[in-house]
N, C-alpha and C positions, 0 to 999 in steps of 0.2 A: 855356400854358406850354410851353417847348421841352424835348424829351427828347434829350439828347446823350450818346452812349456815353462812359464815363469816359476811355477811352484816346484820345478825339478832342477832349477839352475844350481842351487846350492843346498846341500843337505849335510849338516854337521861339518861344514867347511870343505866338503868334497865336491868338485865339479862333476855334474852329471854328464853321462856320455851323450853324444849326438844321436838324435833319433831320426833325423832326416837330413839329406844333402840335396841342395838345388844347384844345378849347373845352368849357366846362362850363355847363350851365343848371340852376339850383337854384330850385325853386318849392315852398317849405315848406308852403304852404296846401294844395296838391294832392299833396304828398309825391312830387314829380317830381324825379328827378336824371337828367340827360341828358348824356352825354359822347360827343364825336365826335373822331375823329382826322383831321387835314388835312395836305396837302402845303403847306409854308410858301411854296413858289414860286407856287402857284395860288390860295391862300386869298384874298389881297387882291383880285386881279383878279376872282375869282368873286363876292365880296361886292359889289364896285363894279358889276359888270354886273347883278346882281339888283336893286340899288337903282335903277339907271338904267332897267331894264325896268319897275319899279314906277311910277316917275314918268312914264314914257312912257304907261302905261295910264291914269294919272290925267289926263294932259293931252290924251288923244285923245278928242274928242267923239263919234267914230263907233264906238268900241270898246265894245260892251255890257258892263256889269258882270257879274261872276260871283258868284252867291250862295255864301256861305260861312257855315255854321251857327255857327262860333265867333265871328264878328264882326258878322253882320247885325243881331243884337239890340242892338248897341252903336252902330249907325250912325244919325246924325241924319236921313239922307235915306231911310231904309228904307221909309217910308210911300209915297214916290214912285218907288221903285226898279222899273224895268221888269223886271229879272231876277226879283225876288221875286214880282212880279205874275204872270209866266209860270208859276212854280212853283205858286203858289196856284191858278191856273186849272186846271193839269193835275191837281192833287190833287182838287179839287172835282168836276171832270168825271169822274174815275175813280170817285168815290163816287156818281155819279149825281145830284148836287145841282144845282139851278138856280143861275144866276149873274146878278149885276147886269150892266147893259149894259157898264160899264167896271169893271175890278177895282181901279184906283188908288183909294187911300183918299180922296184929295182929290176925285175925280170923283163919288163917291156923293152929294155935296151937291146935285147937280142934280135928283135924283129921290127922293121920299119912298118910293116902291116899292123902289128900289135900296137905300135906307138900311135898310128892313125886312129885305130878303133878306140883306144883308151882316151884319146883326145876328144873324139866325138862324144863318148860316154860322159866324160868330165863336164863338158859344156851342157849336155842334155840334163844331167842330174843336178848341176848347179842352178840352171835356169828354172827347172821344175821346183827345186827346193826354195828358191827365192820367191817364186810366185805363191807357193803354199804358205810360206811364212807371212807374206804380205797380206793375203786374203784372211788368214786366221787372226792376224793382229787387228785387222779392221773389224772382223767379226767380234773379237773380244772387246774392242773399244766401244762397240755398240751395245754391250751388255751380254754377249754370248759367253758360254762357258765351255771349256775344253777339259775333259777329265784328266787330272794329273798336272794341270797347268794353272797358274794364277798370273794376273796382270801385274807387272812391275814397271816402275819408272826409274831410270838411272840418269844422272846428270852427265852431259857430254862436255862439260866445262863452261866456265863463264867467259863471255866475250862481249865486246862493245860494237854494235853495228856502226858502219861507216858514217851515217848521218849524225851520230852523236859524238864523233871524235873530238870536235871543237870544244863543247862544254865539258866533256870528260877530261880533256887535257888541262883546262883551266882549273878544275877541281883538284886534279892530281898535283899540278904545279903549286897550287896554294897550300896543299896539305904537306907536301914533301919537298918543296923548293926544287923541283925538277926542271932543268933547262931544256930547250927545244931539241938539242942534239941528243941528249940522253933519252928523251921521250921518243924521238923518231927511230932510235936504235931498236925499240921494241915493236915497231910497226912494219907491216909488209904491204907494199903497194901492189894492188891487183891491176895489172896492165890492161886486162880485158875491160874492166869497168872504167879505167882511166881513158881508154881509147873511145868508148861510147860517150863519155862525158865531154871529151874534147871535140868529138864530132858534133854533138848537140850545140856546143858553144860556138864553134867556128863555122859549122856548115860544111866542112870538108868531109870526104868519104873516109869511112873507118879504115879501109885498107891503106890509104895514103898516110893517115895518122899513125897506123901501126908500123909502117916502114920507117917513118920519121923517128918514132920513139926507139926503134931498134938501133938506128944509127946514133941517135942522141945519147942513149943509155948503154951503148955497147960495152963500156968499161965496167958497168955496175950490174946490169941485168943478167940473170942466169935462166936458161931454158931447160926444163926437165924433159926427159924422154923415157919411153918404156918400149921394150921389145916383146912382141907377141906373135903368135901364129894366126894368120887370117885365112879362113876357108876360101877356096876358089869361088868366084862369083857365079850366081845362077845355078847352084847345085845344092840340093837339100841334103840334110843329114841322112835321110833314108836312102837316097840315091848313092851317096858316098859310101855308106855301109854296104849296100848291095854290091857295089863294085869290089869291095874288100873281101867279100865272101869267095870270090873266084880264085 
């Protein structure tokens, strides 16, 4: 929007030119409000030059990509990105960890040894990163400050705890004339919690109730599963990696 002094808005019936342009960025989920002031004469050429520079980088096959933490995790080519590979190599060398022959995710398919090394590294870096973030988040919540970072709160979605389902259902039914079948179609039964509740009420063992529920609800219940690699028992990452050096 333009900001024009009142005494310059009209002069002999002629609209005065803009003297300032303000741009506003609103991101409600991250509670970000950013306002910047621009010179209207240079604003459009500046924006155009930045767009042209961006497309020039995209179209130049000899210009290496630049890793950017805010966008790399959204990039479909991240697994094959040479810039990210260089960053990962530098980090793991700094930690003193062995590396596969090639760091490209696609390249590890040529060697089972490299697959094993990469899998250990992935777990080590992932666990280390989670612990760093956990401790730093707690530090910031207690008033600590990290240069370049600020505390943000983001909604994870509205939900109704199980103990309030009854009164919530009554309010919803009263407001929208919702019948029981329609309401239940929006609900998910947590069989783990149901098993504990039935065990407390009946006094039976949870394992027995779980088996009864499986038979009783076989037609309706679905059980999810996940497939993953599990390291051999009683072997540390260090010992596993030591063996892979041979």
